N, C-alpha and C positions, 0 to 999 in steps of 0.2 A: 446174494452177497458172498464174496469170496471168504473162505475160511482163514485166509492168511491174516496174521495179526501184525501189530506194529512193534513187536518185541525185537530188540537187537538191531544191528545194522543190516539194512536190506542188501541183498546181493544183486548186482546189476543183472537185469534180464532183458530179453529182446522185447522191444515195444512193437506196437502195431505199425509204426513208421519205420521199423528196421533199426532203431537205435536202442541203446541200453536204457533201462528204467532208472528213475531217480529214487532217492530216499524220501519217505514222507516226513512231514513236519514232526510227527511223533515217533519216528523210527528209532531214535536214539534217546531212550528215556533214562538211562543210567548216568551216574555222576561221572563215569569215565567215558562218556559219549563224546562225539565230535564237538559238542558245545563246550565241555569242560576243557578239552585239549586246545580248542581255539580261543578259549577265554583268556583275557588279560587279568582276571581276578574275580573276586566275588562282586555281586551286584551291589554296589555301594550307594547308588543314587537313591534319593527318597522316593516314596510312592508318587505316582503321577498325581497331579492336582485334581481336585474334586471335579468330577464331570457332571454336566447337566444330564441326568438320566431321562431317557424318553420313557413315557408310560407304556407298559405292556398292553397289548391289545387283549380283547376278551378271549381270543383263541389261546394266546400264550399264557394268560392267567389260568385258564382251564388246564393247560398242559402242565404248568408248574404245580397247580393244586393236585393234579393227579399223581405227580411225583411225590408230593408230600404225603398223600394218603397211602401210597404204595411203599413208603419208607425209602424212596429212591433219591430224595433231595438231601444232600449232605451240606453241612455248614460250610460256607464259603470263606470263613475266617478261622484262624487257628486260635489256641488258647490265649495268645498274646494280642489277638485282635488284628493280626497281619493277614492281608488278603491271600487266599490260596490261589495257586496257579495250577495249570495242567502238570502232571507228574514229570513230563520230559523237560520242563523248565526248572532248573535247579539253582542253588546258590552260586554254582560255578559256571552257569551259562553265560555265554558272551552277551554283554549288555545290549548290543544291537539286535540280537536274536530275541532276547527277552522283551525288548520294546516292540519288536515286530509282532510277537504273540499278544502283547497287551493292547496294541493300537490298531492292528490291521487284520491279523489272522482270524477268519470267521466273520468278518464284517461284510455285508452284502455290497457288491460292487456292480454298478450299472453304467460305467463310463467305458466306451469302446477302447480308448487308448490304455486305460488302466487294466482292462481285461486282457488286452494284447500283452502288456508288460508282465502280468502275472502268469500268463501262459508261457512266455519266454523264460521267466525265472523258474517256473516249475520244471521245464525241460532241462534247464541248466543244472538241476540237482543230480543228473546222471554223471556230471563231471566235477561239480563243486559241492561244498556244504552250504547250508543256509548262512552261517556267519560270514563265509567267504563271499557269497553272492551279495549279501546285504552291505558288506563293507565296500563292494565295488558297484553299488547301485547307481551312483552318480555317473560312473563310466558307462554302464549299460545304457543309461538314458541319453548320454551324449552321443554315443556311437549309433544308437538306434533312433535318433531324432525325436526324443521324448515319446517313442513308440507310436508315432503317427503312421498308421499303415500306408497312407498315400505316399509319404516321403520314403519310408523304408522300402516299399515296393520298387522305388526308382533307384535304390542304391546300386552302385557298381560292385558286382561280386569280386572282380579282380582287385579293386581298391580295398575292399573290406577284408580280404584274406591276404593282402600283401604283407610280406615280412616287415616287422617293425611297426605296423599299424596298431593303434590302441585296442582294436577289436581282437587282435591275436592274443592279448593277455586275458581275454574273457573266456572264449570257447574255442573248440576245435573248428577246423575248416568246414567239416560236415554240418555242425550245428549252426555256424554262421550262415551258410547257404540256406539252411532250413528256415531260419528266421525270415530271410528275405522272401522265400517262397510262401511261407505262411502268411506274410503280409498281403501278398497278391491274392491268396485264397480268401482272406478276410474281406477284401474289397468286393469279391464276388458274392460273399454272404451278405454284406451290407446292401448290395444291389438287389439281392433276392428277398431278404427279410426286413430291410429297413435299417437294421443295426446289428452289430455283432452281439450286443446285449440281448436283443430279442431272441436271436438264435440260441445262444447259450442257455438262457433261463427258460426257454420253452421246454427243455428236457425235464425240468422239475416243476412244470406247471406254474412258473413264475413265482414260486413260493419256496423259500429255503427249507431244506430237510433238517429237522431237529433230532439229532441222533440219540442224545441222553445216555452217553457212555459213562459208566462208573469207574472203569479201570483202563489204563493205557493199552493193555493187552487186547481189549475189545475193539480198538480202533483199527479198521481194516486198511490195507494198502491199496485196495481197489474194490470196486463193487460192480454188480451187473449193470447199473446205470452208467458208471464210468466206462464200462466196456462198450455199451451201446453208443455213447457219445464218441468214443475213440474210433469205432468202426465207421461212423458217419464222417468224421473228420478225415480219416485216411481215404475214404471213398472220394472225398472232395479234393484230395491232393495235398493235404497237410503232411508235414514231416515231424518225426520225433513226438508223436502224440499217442503213445501206448496207454493202456488203462491206468497204470500207476501214475503217469504224468497227468492224465486227465483228472484222476481223483485228487491229486495234490492241488491241481488248479481249482477244483470244486471246493476244497477246504479253504484255500487262501482267498478265494473270491466270495466266500459266504454262501455259496450254493448249498453247502451242507455245514451245519454247526457241529463240529466235532470236539469242541471244548468239553472236558470232563465236567460232570454236573457238580463236582466239588470246586471247580474253578470259578472265580468271581466273574470271569468273562462270559460264562455260559448264559447267564440271565441277561447280561448287557447286550450280547449279540442276538439273543432271542428278541429283545426289544427292538434292536436295529432291523432285524428280519421282518418284524411285524410292520414297521414303517415302510420298508422296501417293498413288501408285498402289496400294501395299499397303493403305493405310487405306481407299481407295475400294473395293478388292476385298473387304475385310472387311465394309464396310458393306453391300455388295450381297449378300454371302453371308448376312448376318444379317437381311436384309429379308424380311418375310413377307407384304407386301402385294402381291399379284399384279396389282393394278390400276395400279401405277406402272411402266409400261414405259419404254423409252428413247424419246427424241424421234424418232430415226430409225426405230425400229420402228413408231411411230404414223404417221409420214409414209409409210412403205413398206407398212404394213398387215400386218406380220409378226406371228405369234402367239407364245404363250409358249414354244413348243418351241425356237425359236432362242435365247431367253433362257436356257432350261434348259441347253442344250448349252454356251453360253458360260460359264455359271456352273460347270459341271462342269470345263471346261478351266481356269478360274481356280483352282478348288480343287486340281486336279492340279498346277498350276504352283506353288502355294503349298506343297504337300506335298513337291514335289521340292526347292524351295529350302530 
């Protein structure tokens, strides 16, 4: 894991795809961050309605119990009973960004179109801030055909970069071309692995990483895992997918739960992660196509024996639970 922390505004850096790196979700934690500058005022809306909370799995109960024993679990409400959020979401944060933190950031995603969307938005951070991206999200979805990789792969580059087109208000010409090319590469991955979802989640063994960070300065901007995914994506022809872009993608897609343990969303996303892991395990158990191995197996040249052993362990774990 890189020693870089999430403090302050990240400086653009060269990515594996030759483009500048984005800011991570937690990179602007101070009240004078891009969130407060982009904000139209304090978050005046009431707390979101009561959610039907999913029960934590036995594994997550053990993890949270361990945190309690180690003194690592912090109260997720303040003295007034208000839910705590991650430190980079302040009273001056743009409401759309706060809603993104509360409703999407860290929730496991397994839909190919949504994963493609989050990859594009993560790459857009090199040129825009999260509030700017989220306020233009409808335009992103309109321009990129609701992020259907089949449709995006057929878009005319000349039309999409033509002066005056809606897409020109979103990203640079280089980024726009990159989105179309990435859609084409996603189709190749779907053909090879069965889905973009299976490819992405195979890097984390189809189970979200529970980070358990106490302070925002502990949240990295990239990790060795993100670096490995980035290298494989670049090898496959993807653009604008450096390690920082990939780690941001891992955070927003729920591949890693980087909510601070004092944030009320930490436990909720852990519960979502438990459900997602069971669904993923079930889909793997029902898969009969032996040609669809994991991305890391294909990178490391392992055969189906390792996959069979892992599948047996998964079935045993499900039987025990």
